[in-house]
C-alpha positions as CSV (number, residue, x, y, z in Angstrom):
1,M,-7.2,-20.4,18.5
2,N,-10.3,-18.8,20.7
3,T,-12.1,-15.6,19.4
4,A,-10.5,-12.7,22.1
5,L,-6.9,-14.3,21.8
6,L,-7.7,-13.8,17.7
7,I,-9.1,-10.8,17.9
8,F,-5.9,-9.3,20.3
9,L,-3.3,-10.4,17.4
10,S,-5.5,-9.2,14.7
11,K,-5.2,-5.5,16.9
12,L,-1.4,-5.9,17.3
13,V,-0.8,-6.4,13.5
14,L,-3.4,-3.5,12.4
15,G,-2.3,-1.4,14.8
16,T,1.9,-1.5,13.8
17,G,1.0,-1.7,10.6
18,F,-1.2,1.6,10.3
19,L,2.2,3.2,12.3
20,Y,4.3,1.7,9.4
21,L,2.4,3.0,6.8
22,L,1.5,6.3,8.5
23,Y,5.6,6.8,8.9
24,T,6.4,5.6,5.0
25,L,3.4,7.2,3.2
26,L,3.7,10.8,5.7
27,L,7.0,11.1,7.8
28,K,9.8,8.9,5.9
29,K,11.5,11.5,4.2
30,R,10.3,14.7,6.3
31,L,11.8,13.8,9.8
32,D,15.9,13.5,10.8
33,G,16.8,10.7,12.0
34,N,16.1,11.5,15.6
35,T,12.8,12.5,15.1
36,A,12.2,9.1,13.3
37,R,13.7,6.7,15.8
38,F,11.7,8.7,19.0
39,F,8.1,7.8,16.4
40,L,9.3,4.4,15.6
41,L,10.1,3.4,18.8
42,G,7.5,4.8,21.0
43,G,4.8,4.0,18.5
44,T,5.6,0.4,17.9
45,L,6.0,0.0,21.9
46,L,2.5,2.0,22.3
47,F,0.6,-0.1,19.7
48,T,2.2,-3.4,21.1
49,L,1.3,-2.3,25.1
50,L,-2.3,-0.9,23.3
51,P,-4.1,-4.5,23.2
52,F,-3.8,-4.5,27.4
53,L,-4.6,-0.9,28.6
54,P,-8.1,-0.9,29.7
55,F,-11.2,-1.0,27.7
56,A,-12.0,1.9,26.0
57,F,-15.4,3.2,26.0
58,P,-16.5,6.2,23.3
59,A,-18.5,8.5,25.1
60,V,-22.4,8.0,26.0
61,Q,-25.9,10.2,26.5
62,G,-27.1,10.7,29.7
63,D,-25.6,12.2,32.9
64,Y,-24.4,8.6,34.9
65,L,-22.3,5.8,34.0
66,I,-21.4,3.0,35.9
67,I,-19.2,0.0,34.7
68,L,-19.8,-3.0,37.2
69,P,-16.5,-5.3,37.5
70,E,-16.9,-8.8,35.5
71,I,-18.6,-11.8,35.5
72,T,-17.3,-14.6,34.9
73,S,-19.1,-17.9,33.5
74,Q,-17.3,-20.9,32.7
75,T,-18.6,-24.0,30.7
76,A,-18.9,-27.8,32.6
77,A,-15.7,-29.3,33.8
78,R,-15.9,-31.9,31.2
79,E,-14.9,-29.3,28.8
80,T,-11.4,-29.0,30.4
81,Q,-9.7,-31.6,28.6
82,E,-10.5,-30.5,24.9
83,N,-9.9,-26.4,25.8
84,Q,-6.3,-28.0,27.2
85,S,-6.0,-30.0,23.7
86,G,-6.7,-26.9,22.0
87,I,-4.0,-24.9,24.2
88,S,-1.3,-27.1,23.8
89,V,-1.8,-27.2,19.8
90,F,-1.7,-23.3,19.7
91,A,1.2,-23.4,22.2
92,L,3.5,-26.0,20.1
93,L,2.7,-23.6,17.0
94,Y,3.9,-20.9,18.7
95,G,6.2,-22.0,20.8
96,I,8.8,-23.5,18.1
97,P,9.3,-20.2,16.1
98,V,9.8,-18.1,19.6
99,I,12.7,-20.9,20.5
100,V,13.8,-21.2,16.9
101,G,14.6,-17.1,17.3
102,S,15.8,-17.2,20.7
103,V,18.4,-19.8,19.5
104,L,19.3,-17.9,16.4
105,F,19.9,-14.6,18.8
106,V,22.2,-16.5,21.6
107,I,24.2,-17.4,18.0
108,K,24.7,-13.8,17.5
109,L,25.4,-13.0,21.0
110,F,28.2,-16.1,21.2
111,K,29.6,-14.8,17.5
112,L,30.2,-11.5,19.7
113,I,31.8,-13.2,22.2
114,R,34.1,-14.7,20.0
115,F,35.2,-11.2,17.9
116,V,35.9,-9.8,21.4
117,K,38.3,-12.7,22.5
118,Q,39.5,-13.4,19.5
119,S,40.3,-9.7,17.9
120,K,43.0,-7.0,18.4
121,K,41.7,-4.7,21.1
122,Q,42.7,-1.1,21.3
123,I,40.9,1.5,23.6
124,M,40.1,4.8,20.9
125,N,38.3,7.8,22.3
126,G,37.6,6.1,25.1
127,Y,36.1,3.0,24.1
128,P,36.6,-0.7,23.4
129,T,38.1,-1.1,19.3
130,Y,38.5,-4.8,18.4
131,F,40.1,-5.2,14.9
132,S,39.9,-8.4,13.0
133,A,40.1,-9.8,9.3
134,E,37.0,-12.1,10.1
135,I,35.1,-8.7,10.7
136,Q,33.6,-7.9,7.2
137,F,31.9,-4.5,8.2
138,P,32.0,-2.1,11.0
139,F,29.8,-1.9,13.9
140,S,28.8,-1.1,17.3
141,F,27.1,-3.1,20.0
142,G,26.7,-1.5,23.2
143,K,30.2,0.6,24.3
144,H,32.2,-2.0,22.0
145,I,33.1,-1.1,18.6
146,F,33.9,-3.6,15.9
147,I,36.0,-2.8,12.9
148,P,38.1,-4.5,9.5
149,E,41.4,-4.5,9.7
150,N,41.7,-3.5,6.4
151,L,40.7,0.0,6.7
152,N,42.8,3.0,6.2
153,G,43.8,6.3,8.6
154,E,41.1,8.1,6.6
155,Q,38.3,5.8,6.7
156,L,39.3,4.4,10.1
157,A,38.8,8.2,11.6
158,I,35.3,9.1,9.8
159,V,34.2,4.9,10.6
160,L,35.2,5.2,14.6
161,L,33.3,8.7,14.5
162,H,30.2,7.4,12.9
163,E,30.2,4.1,15.2
164,Q,30.7,6.4,19.1
165,A,27.3,8.5,17.5
166,H,25.7,4.9,17.8
167,I,27.4,4.2,21.2
168,R,26.6,8.1,22.6
169,H,22.5,7.6,21.6
170,A,22.1,4.3,22.7
171,H,21.1,2.5,19.9
172,T,22.1,-1.0,21.3
173,A,18.9,-0.8,23.2
174,D,16.8,0.0,20.4
175,I,17.9,-3.1,18.6
176,L,17.6,-5.2,21.4
177,C,14.0,-4.2,22.2
178,F,13.3,-4.9,18.6
179,E,15.1,-8.3,18.6
180,V,12.6,-9.5,21.6
181,L,9.5,-8.2,19.7
182,K,10.5,-10.4,16.9
183,I,11.0,-13.8,18.7
184,V,8.0,-12.9,20.8
185,G,5.8,-11.5,18.3
186,W,7.4,-13.4,15.3
187,F,4.4,-13.7,13.6
188,N,3.8,-9.9,13.3
189,P,5.7,-8.7,9.1
190,F,5.4,-5.2,10.8
191,Y,8.0,-6.0,13.7
192,Y,10.5,-6.3,10.9
193,L,9.4,-3.9,8.6
194,L,9.2,-0.9,11.5
195,E,12.6,-2.2,12.6
196,R,14.2,-1.7,9.2
197,E,13.1,1.5,9.0
198,L,14.7,2.3,12.7
199,R,17.4,1.1,12.0
200,Q,18.1,3.5,8.5
201,A,17.0,6.2,11.0
202,H,20.0,5.4,13.7
203,E,22.3,5.7,10.7
204,F,21.0,9.3,9.6
205,T,21.4,10.0,13.2
206,A,24.6,9.0,13.3
207,D,26.0,10.7,9.6
208,E,24.2,14.1,11.5
209,W,26.3,13.3,14.0
210,V,29.3,12.6,12.1
211,L,28.9,15.7,10.0
212,K,28.4,18.5,12.7
213,T,32.3,17.5,14.0
214,G,33.4,19.0,11.0
215,T,33.9,16.2,8.3
216,G,32.8,17.6,5.2
217,V,29.6,15.9,3.1
218,P,32.2,15.2,-0.4
219,A,35.1,13.4,2.0
220,Y,32.2,11.3,4.2
221,C,30.3,10.2,1.2
222,E,33.3,8.9,-0.3
223,T,34.1,7.1,2.4
224,L,31.0,5.5,2.5
225,L,30.8,4.1,-1.2
226,S,35.0,2.9,-1.2
227,C,33.9,1.1,1.5
228,A,30.6,-0.5,0.1
229,L,32.6,-0.9,-3.4
230,A,35.1,-2.7,-1.0
231,G,32.4,-4.8,0.0
232,M,31.6,-3.7,2.8
233,H,28.2,-2.6,4.4
234,V,29.2,0.9,6.2
235,P,28.7,2.2,8.6
236,V,26.1,-0.7,10.7
237,N,24.9,-1.3,14.0
238,Y,24.9,-4.8,14.6
239,F,23.0,-7.5,13.0
240,K,22.2,-5.2,9.2
241,G,23.5,-4.0,6.6
242,S,22.9,0.2,5.4
243,Q,21.5,1.9,2.8
244,I,24.1,4.1,1.2
245,K,22.0,5.6,-1.4
246,S,19.2,6.9,0.9
247,R,22.1,8.4,4.0
248,I,23.8,10.2,1.1
249,Q,20.1,12.1,-0.2
250,M,19.3,12.6,3.4
251,M,22.8,14.2,4.0
252,N,22.2,16.3,1.2
253,K,18.6,17.6,2.0
254,P,18.3,20.1,4.0
255,K,16.8,20.1,7.3
256,N,13.4,21.9,8.6
257,R,13.3,20.9,12.6
258,T,10.0,22.9,12.5
259,R,8.0,21.5,10.0
260,S,9.2,17.9,11.4
261,L,8.1,19.0,14.8
262,A,4.8,19.6,13.2
263,L,4.2,16.5,10.9
264,L,5.3,14.5,14.0
265,T,2.8,16.1,16.5
266,L,0.5,15.2,13.3
267,A,1.3,11.9,13.5
268,L,1.1,11.4,17.4
269,A,-2.0,13.0,17.5
270,L,-3.4,10.1,14.5
271,G,-2.0,7.8,16.8
272,I,-3.0,8.4,20.2
273,S,-6.7,8.6,18.5
274,G,-7.0,5.3,16.5
275,A,-5.8,4.6,20.1
276,A,-8.6,6.3,21.9
277,F,-10.9,4.0,19.9
278,S,-9.1,0.8,20.6
279,P,-10.8,-1.2,23.3
280,N,-9.1,-4.2,24.9
281,V,-10.0,-7.4,24.3
282,L,-8.4,-9.2,27.2
283,G,-9.3,-6.9,29.8
284,Q,-9.7,-8.4,33.3
285,S,-11.9,-6.9,36.4
286,T,-13.2,-3.5,35.4
287,P,-13.7,-1.0,38.9
288,I,-16.8,0.3,39.1
289,T,-16.7,4.3,38.2
290,A,-18.9,7.0,37.2
291,L,-19.0,9.9,34.9
292,N,-20.9,11.8,37.7
293,K,-21.2,10.2,41.1
294,V,-24.4,9.2,42.4
295,D,-24.6,9.0,46.3
296,K,-26.4,5.3,46.0
297,I,-25.1,3.3,43.0
298,P,-27.7,0.7,41.5
299,E,-27.9,-2.6,42.8
300,F,-28.9,-6.0,41.9
301,P,-31.4,-7.5,44.8
302,G,-28.7,-8.9,47.3
303,G,-25.7,-7.5,45.8
304,Q,-22.7,-8.2,43.7
305,T,-22.9,-11.9,45.1
306,E,-26.1,-12.2,44.3
307,M,-26.1,-11.2,40.6
308,A,-23.0,-13.6,40.2
309,K,-25.1,-16.3,41.4
310,F,-28.4,-15.8,38.9
311,I,-26.2,-15.3,36.1
312,G,-24.8,-18.6,36.9
313,K,-27.3,-20.0,37.2
314,T,-29.5,-18.7,34.3
315,L,-26.7,-18.3,31.5
316,V,-26.5,-21.0,29.1
317,Y,-22.6,-21.4,27.1
318,P,-23.4,-22.1,23.7
319,E,-23.2,-25.4,22.2
320,K,-21.4,-23.2,18.9
321,A,-19.0,-21.6,21.4
322,K,-18.2,-25.0,23.3
323,K,-17.0,-26.2,19.6
324,A,-15.5,-23.3,18.4
325,K,-13.9,-22.6,22.2
326,T,-14.7,-19.2,21.5
327,E,-13.6,-17.0,25.0
328,G,-13.4,-13.3,25.7
329,V,-15.8,-10.9,27.4
330,V,-19.7,-9.9,26.3
331,Y,-20.3,-6.2,27.3
332,I,-24.0,-5.6,28.2
333,E,-25.2,-2.0,28.2
334,F,-29.0,-0.9,29.7
335,T,-30.2,2.0,32.0
336,V,-31.5,1.0,35.5
337,D,-34.4,3.5,35.4
338,M,-35.9,5.2,38.7
339,D,-38.3,2.4,39.3
340,G,-35.6,0.1,39.2
341,S,-36.3,-1.8,35.8
342,L,-34.1,-2.5,33.2
343,K,-34.4,-0.8,29.7
344,D,-32.6,0.0,26.7
345,I,-30.9,-3.5,26.9
346,S,-28.2,-4.0,23.7
347,V,-25.0,-5.2,23.2
348,K,-22.2,-3.0,23.3
349,K,-19.4,-5.4,22.6
350,G,-19.6,-8.9,21.8
351,I,-17.4,-11.7,20.8
352,G,-19.9,-14.0,18.6
353,N,-21.1,-18.1,18.2
354,G,-23.8,-17.4,20.0
355,C,-22.3,-15.4,23.1
356,D,-23.6,-12.0,22.7
357,E,-27.6,-13.5,22.5
358,A,-27.2,-15.6,25.6
359,A,-25.7,-12.7,27.7
360,L,-28.3,-10.3,26.3
361,S,-31.0,-12.9,27.2
362,T,-29.5,-13.6,30.7
363,V,-29.8,-9.7,31.3
364,K,-33.3,-9.3,30.1
365,K,-34.6,-12.0,32.9
366,M,-32.9,-10.0,35.5
367,P,-35.4,-8.4,38.2
368,N,-36.0,-5.1,38.8
369,W,-33.0,-3.1,40.4
370,I,-32.4,-1.4,43.3
371,P,-32.6,2.1,41.7
372,A,-29.4,4.7,41.9
373,E,-30.1,7.5,44.7
374,K,-28.6,11.3,43.8
375,D,-29.7,14.1,46.7
376,G,-32.6,12.2,47.9
377,K,-34.0,11.1,44.8
378,K,-34.1,7.9,42.4
379,V,-32.6,8.4,39.2
380,A,-31.8,6.7,36.6
381,V,-28.5,5.2,35.7
382,Q,-26.7,3.7,32.6
383,M,-24.7,0.6,33.1
384,V,-22.5,-1.7,31.6
385,L,-21.7,-5.1,32.7
386,P,-19.3,-7.2,31.5
387,I,-19.4,-11.4,30.9
388,R,-16.9,-13.3,30.8
389,F,-17.2,-16.4,28.8
390,A,-14.2,-19.0,29.5
391,M,-13.5,-22.4,29.1
392,E,-12.7,-24.4,32.2
């Protein structure tokens, strides 16, 4: 596995882990169901997509910063077969759990279809409702409700209200989203933990909605307990059971919306702060940008094409990096002074195994550049040059 991919996977796991700890330590017992759902689902998607977002550079000193397009350095063709072999092993190790997870998911869907075909169907409160002795516990999926046959009238009425709440809040969409995340990111334990918390938030939301319809807390709790004692985990959105004790505690806890929103705002601020300082490890070409635009940007003699040729001739892919199949982007920072000379050359972000030193050495060997101009005067400009090391 190359270094860039390893860093990417680490960022994904650490990011979702940070989200889980933030929720369980600070927010879990303080947010209402809907607010918790927003935080868990939105945060999970944010930290999943975060490694793909553009590279975020911290603030720099000086008036100008220009980020150059990425230059790629590839190994010789003789390395191709070895690299493909490494990718094949990784694809095999990653792909098998993905296939198994996909098959298990399809089996669950087929089980749902079987319930639909073999159960007694009724339209209750506008929703297709299926009754069967094979259904062990009530659940909903999409706009369909599935109910065991042995529920009495009072229990049935409360359970139907609860499952209708799941439908009204589109909780199935959340569940399907996490099912996909768990299949694709099976290696990330925090997807499973976050999904568990999200399901509990769903139950809190549905409980709150049922109580707002006029159902008393004692009667509702009694229904939950009687169904649980009968061997049913009630109520539940498809695929998982519920946690009766936590739900009863939440129902009897006074709600403070203002505090919930304040905590959510704080948590989002912490999450966004973490995201802002998280650089991209799979970045593609970075467009030329400037903090304060100059009239004429610094230029390598002959332009971008000549610079690419120079780097191609000068840069040597380290043997250590070849053996380790290290790939990724090294970001070299330097200043093009008013006379075109390069100074303050350093590695802003590296990938190791000799690649950082190789890229640094190549930039140090560059000839003087054509300096930048602002209002007809030569000005010093800080530059960032991404150099990608890639196996052919």
